[in-house]
C-alpha positions in Angstrom: 2.3 -3.3 7.7 5.0 -2.2 9.4 8.6 -3.7 9.9 7.9 -4.5 13.6 4.7 -6.6 13.1 6.6 -8.8 10.3 9.1 -9.4 13.0 6.4 -10.2 15.6 4.7 -12.7 13.0 7.5 -14.7 11.7 8.6 -16.9 15.1 5.0 -18.0 14.8 5.1 -19.6 11.2 6.4 -23.0 10.0 6.8 -21.4 6.4 6.8 -17.9 5.0 4.1 -17.6 1.9 3.2 -14.5 -0.1 0.2 -14.3 -2.0 -1.2 -11.7 -4.4 -4.6 -10.2 -3.9 -6.1 -12.3 -6.8 -5.2 -15.4 -4.9 -2.2 -16.5 -6.8 0.9 -17.6 -4.7 4.3 -16.3 -5.1 6.2 -19.8 -6.1 7.1 -21.4 -2.5 11.0 -21.6 -4.1 11.1 -17.4 -4.0 14.0 -15.7 -2.5 14.3 -12.3 -0.6 17.1 -10.8 -2.6 17.1 -7.4 -0.9 15.8 -5.9 2.5 16.3 -2.1 2.5 15.2 1.3 3.5 14.2 3.6 0.7 14.1 7.2 1.5 12.2 9.3 -1.4 12.4 13.0 -1.4 10.3 15.0 -4.0 8.1 17.9 -4.7 4.6 17.3 -5.4 2.6 19.1 -8.1 1.5 22.0 -5.9 5.4 22.7 -5.0 5.1 21.1 -1.6 8.5 19.3 -0.6 7.7 15.7 0.7 9.7 12.9 2.2 8.8 9.2 2.4 10.6 6.4 3.9 9.7 2.5 3.6 11.4 -0.6 4.4 11.8 -2.6 1.1 11.8 -6.3 0.5 12.5 -7.7 -3.1 11.1 -11.2 -4.0 12.4 -12.9 -6.5 12.1 -16.5 -8.4 14.8 -18.6 -9.8 15.2 -22.1 -11.0 16.4 -23.6 -7.7 12.6 -25.0 -7.2 13.9 -26.9 -3.7 14.9 -23.7 -2.1 12.5 -22.6 0.7 13.3 -19.3 2.8 12.3 -20.3 6.5 10.7 -17.7 8.6 14.2 -17.6 11.1 16.1 -17.0 8.1 14.0 -14.2 7.0 14.2 -12.6 10.6 18.0 -13.3 10.4 18.1 -11.3 7.1 15.9 -8.4 8.8 18.1 -8.4 11.7 21.2 -8.1 9.8 19.6 -5.0 7.6 18.8 -3.1 10.8 22.3 -3.6 12.3 24.3 -2.7 9.2 21.8 -0.5 7.6 20.1 1.1 10.4 16.7 0.1 9.0 14.0 1.7 11.1 10.2 0.5 12.0 8.5 1.8 8.7 6.0 0.3 6.4 6.9 -2.3 4.1 6.9 -2.0 0.7 7.3 -5.2 -1.4 8.8 -5.4 -5.1 8.0 -8.5 -7.2 8.0 -9.1 -10.7 5.1 -9.2 -13.0 5.0 -7.6 -16.5 7.2 -5.5 -15.0 8.5 -4.8 -11.3 5.4 -4.5 -9.1 5.3 -2.4 -5.8 3.1 -3.7 -3.2 1.7 -3.0 0.3 2.0 -6.0 2.8 -1.1 -7.4 4.9 -1.2 -10.4 6.9 -4.5 -12.8 6.8 -3.5 -14.7 9.8 -1.5 -17.6 7.8 -0.3 -15.6 4.6 1.6 -12.2 3.9 -0.6 -10.6 1.0 0.6 -8.2 -1.6 -1.7 -5.6 -1.7 -1.8 -3.4 -4.7 -0.7 0.2 -4.7 -2.4 3.1 -6.7 -0.9 6.6 -7.4 -2.8 9.7 -6.3 -2.4 13.5 -6.7 -1.0 14.7 -3.3 -1.9 18.4 -3.9 -5.5 18.1 -5.4 -6.4 21.5 -4.4 -3.3 23.0 -6.2 -4.2 21.2 -9.5 -7.8 22.2 -9.8 -8.7 18.9 -9.2 -12.4 19.4 -8.2 -13.5 17.8 -4.7 -16.2 15.3 -4.8 -19.7 17.4 -4.2 -21.7 16.1 -1.6 -24.8 14.0 -3.1 -28.1 15.3 -1.7 -31.7 13.7 -2.1 -33.9 16.5 -3.6 -36.6 15.5 -1.5 -34.8 16.3 1.6 -34.0 19.9 0.6 -35.7 22.7 2.7 -37.5 24.8 0.5 -38.6 28.3 1.2 -42.3 28.4 0.5 -42.8 32.0 0.6 -40.7 32.6 -2.8 -41.6 29.8 -4.3 -44.0 29.5 -7.7 -47.5 27.9 -7.5 -49.6 27.3 -10.5 -51.5 30.4 -11.6 -49.4 32.6 -9.4 -47.7 34.5 -12.3 -44.4 33.9 -11.3 -43.4 31.4 -14.0 
C-alpha cells in the first residue's frame, strides 16, 4: 500500500486500527513513534546493484492505556514528515515489536489496516544456481512418436 492510499483512507475513519494476519489486533493504545523514508542501497548475490525506497511507520505500545491515535493526528504526522523530510509516495513498511522488530507490508480491509508478513527471496536466482521450477506435465498428454516406439515382441527392448 502506498502512502497516498493511507492519506485517502484516514479521513474516512473514526479510529486507526492495525491488525496482524493471525487476527490479533495491535493494542488500541499504540503510538506511531516514527514516520520516515528508508533508502536501501545494496548488491544482490549476483552482483547487481539495487536500490529500494519505502516509507516507514513504527508502531509502539506504552503503558499509557488511555492513549488513542486518531486518524487526523496520524494524517498530520504524515504531512509533517512529507514537508520536513521530503517523504515521497512509496510503499509503506510497518515496524512492530514481536519477539524482535518485525517488518510488515500494509493492506486495508475496508475498516482495519492489516500488517502483512514479509518474506525474503533471492533476487538473482539465475546467478546463484537455484533451479527454476520445472513445468509439470501429465504423462498421458505427451505426444509420443509411435514410429520409434517399442512394441511387444518387436525386438527393441
